[in-house]
C-alpha positions as CSV (number, residue, x, y, z in Angstrom):
1,X,121.0,-41.5,-17.2
2,X,117.4,-40.9,-16.3
3,X,114.2,-42.6,-17.1
4,X,110.7,-41.2,-16.9
5,X,107.5,-43.1,-17.1
6,X,103.9,-42.7,-16.0
7,X,101.8,-44.7,-13.6
8,X,98.0,-44.7,-13.5
9,X,95.9,-45.2,-10.4
10,X,92.5,-46.5,-11.3
11,X,89.3,-46.2,-9.3
12,X,88.8,-49.1,-6.9
13,X,85.8,-51.1,-7.8
14,X,83.2,-51.8,-5.2
15,X,80.2,-54.1,-5.1
16,X,77.0,-54.0,-3.0
17,X,76.1,-57.2,-1.1
18,X,72.6,-57.3,0.3
19,X,72.4,-58.9,3.7
20,X,68.7,-59.9,3.6
21,X,69.0,-61.4,0.2
22,X,66.8,-64.0,-1.4
23,X,68.8,-67.3,-1.3
24,X,67.9,-67.8,-5.0
25,X,68.7,-64.2,-6.0
26,X,71.4,-62.3,-4.2
27,X,70.4,-59.0,-5.9
28,X,66.9,-59.1,-4.2
29,X,66.5,-58.0,-0.6
30,X,63.5,-59.7,1.0
31,X,61.6,-58.2,4.0
32,X,58.4,-59.0,5.7
33,X,55.5,-56.5,5.5
34,X,55.7,-54.1,8.5
35,X,53.2,-51.4,7.6
36,X,56.0,-48.9,7.4
37,X,57.7,-47.3,4.3
38,X,60.5,-49.4,2.8
39,X,63.9,-48.4,4.1
40,X,67.4,-49.7,3.6
41,X,69.8,-48.9,6.3
42,X,73.6,-49.3,6.5
43,X,72.9,-52.6,8.4
44,X,71.1,-54.1,5.4
45,X,74.1,-54.2,3.0
46,X,77.9,-54.3,2.9
47,X,80.3,-52.8,0.5
48,X,82.7,-55.4,-0.9
49,X,86.1,-54.3,-2.1
50,X,86.6,-51.3,0.1
51,X,89.6,-50.3,2.1
52,X,89.5,-50.6,5.9
53,X,89.3,-47.2,7.5
54,X,88.0,-45.4,4.4
55,X,84.3,-44.7,4.7
56,X,82.5,-44.8,1.3
57,X,79.1,-43.4,2.5
58,X,76.7,-45.0,0.1
59,X,72.9,-44.8,0.5
60,X,70.4,-47.2,-1.1
61,X,66.7,-46.3,-1.6
62,X,63.6,-48.1,-2.8
63,X,61.8,-46.6,-5.8
64,X,58.0,-46.1,-5.6
65,X,56.6,-47.0,-9.0
66,X,53.8,-44.6,-8.6
67,X,54.7,-41.6,-10.8
68,X,55.3,-38.4,-8.8
69,X,55.3,-40.2,-5.5
70,X,57.9,-38.9,-3.0
71,X,57.3,-41.6,-0.4
72,X,58.9,-45.1,-0.3
73,X,56.5,-48.0,-1.0
74,X,55.2,-50.0,2.0
75,X,52.9,-52.7,0.6
76,X,53.4,-56.1,-0.9
77,X,53.4,-55.7,-4.6
78,X,51.6,-58.1,-7.0
79,X,51.5,-58.5,-10.8
80,X,48.3,-59.2,-12.7
81,X,48.6,-63.0,-12.1
82,X,48.9,-62.5,-8.3
83,X,52.6,-63.2,-8.1
84,X,54.7,-61.1,-5.6
85,X,57.0,-58.8,-7.5
86,X,59.8,-56.5,-6.3
87,X,60.5,-52.8,-6.2
88,X,63.7,-51.3,-7.7
89,X,66.6,-50.3,-5.5
90,X,68.6,-47.3,-6.5
91,X,72.2,-46.8,-5.3
92,X,73.3,-43.3,-4.6
93,X,76.6,-41.8,-5.8
94,X,79.8,-42.3,-4.0
95,X,81.3,-38.9,-3.1
96,X,84.9,-40.2,-3.0
97,X,86.2,-40.2,-6.6
98,X,88.7,-43.0,-5.8
99,X,85.9,-45.6,-5.8
100,X,83.3,-46.7,-8.3
101,X,80.4,-49.2,-8.1
102,X,80.7,-52.1,-10.6
103,X,76.9,-52.4,-10.6
104,X,74.5,-49.6,-9.8
105,X,71.3,-51.2,-11.2
106,X,69.5,-54.5,-11.0
107,X,69.0,-54.6,-7.2
108,X,65.4,-55.2,-6.0
109,X,63.4,-55.0,-2.8
110,X,60.7,-57.5,-2.2
111,X,58.1,-57.1,0.5
112,X,56.4,-60.4,1.4
113,X,53.2,-60.8,3.4
114,X,53.4,-60.8,7.2
115,X,52.5,-64.3,8.5
116,X,49.6,-64.3,10.9
117,X,48.4,-67.3,13.0
118,X,44.6,-67.3,13.7
119,X,43.4,-68.9,16.9
120,X,39.7,-69.9,16.8
121,X,38.3,-70.4,20.3
122,X,36.6,-73.7,20.8
123,X,33.3,-72.0,21.9
124,X,33.0,-70.9,18.2
125,X,33.4,-74.3,16.7
126,X,30.1,-75.9,17.7
127,X,26.4,-74.9,17.7
128,X,23.0,-76.4,17.8
129,X,21.0,-76.7,14.5
130,X,19.3,-73.4,13.7
131,X,19.0,-73.6,9.9
132,X,21.7,-71.0,9.4
133,X,25.1,-71.6,7.8
134,X,28.0,-71.8,10.3
135,X,30.0,-68.7,11.1
136,X,32.8,-67.6,13.4
137,X,32.1,-64.3,15.0
138,X,34.8,-61.7,15.7
139,X,34.8,-62.4,19.4
140,X,35.6,-66.1,18.8
141,X,39.0,-65.7,17.2
142,X,42.2,-63.7,17.6
143,X,45.4,-63.0,15.7
144,X,49.0,-63.9,16.7
145,X,51.7,-62.4,14.5
146,X,54.5,-64.9,13.9
147,X,57.2,-62.3,13.8
148,X,58.0,-59.0,15.5
149,X,56.2,-57.2,12.7
150,X,52.9,-56.7,14.5
151,X,50.8,-54.8,12.0
152,X,47.3,-53.6,11.9
153,X,45.0,-56.3,10.5
154,X,41.3,-55.8,10.9
155,X,39.2,-58.8,11.9
156,X,36.8,-57.8,9.2
157,X,39.5,-58.5,6.6
158,X,39.3,-62.2,7.5
159,X,36.6,-64.4,6.0
160,X,35.9,-68.0,7.0
161,X,34.8,-70.4,4.3
162,X,32.9,-73.5,5.4
163,X,32.7,-76.7,3.4
164,X,30.7,-79.8,4.4
165,X,33.1,-82.7,4.9
166,X,30.5,-85.1,3.5
167,X,29.6,-84.0,0.0
168,X,25.9,-85.0,0.0
169,X,24.4,-81.9,-1.7
170,X,22.9,-80.7,1.6
171,X,23.2,-77.0,2.3
172,X,25.6,-75.4,4.7
173,X,23.7,-75.1,7.9
174,X,22.5,-78.6,8.0
175,X,23.7,-80.9,10.8
176,X,27.2,-82.2,10.1
177,X,30.9,-81.4,10.2
178,X,32.6,-78.7,8.2
179,X,36.1,-77.9,7.2
180,X,37.1,-74.3,7.7
181,X,39.4,-72.4,5.4
182,X,40.4,-68.8,5.8
183,X,40.6,-66.0,3.2
184,X,42.3,-62.7,4.1
185,X,41.3,-59.6,2.0
186,X,44.4,-57.7,3.2
187,X,47.1,-58.8,0.7
188,X,49.8,-57.7,3.1
189,X,49.0,-60.6,5.4
């Protein structure tokens, strides 16, 4: 007696796991602004569910929302309210027909501003009364980047705002002490 049946081999399901993921959203990769086009390398994600020894060769890319653009985005992206928003990540196709991605959309790439420490030299923090509002000249401060991503930030993009510590309706420039706040016109920093 003989018996014949059929067996089906289904595609193995794989998932993408982003390694630089936002702790609150594992589908969003978070990177600090570098001044370079967004790039996702094989070191930025892993394929979950694969078989050891079988290379899947999957590429991920970041979509530039500017219609017709062929270059990857490189700047921090903001919405109308000033909140940082993400770019879309697109997964390429897997050439090996034995594997399939369970999810190919919904991945995001968020570029956050590069942190910069500003050092104001003490020589720029005091002056004799001259009737003019306080200012800190470009030669009286310097930048220190808090990460390895040293980018180009022009000193002219930094504005110092002075506020009298005693609110007595006297103009800026009168004798007194001032608090200093900093505004950066470059939204990547």
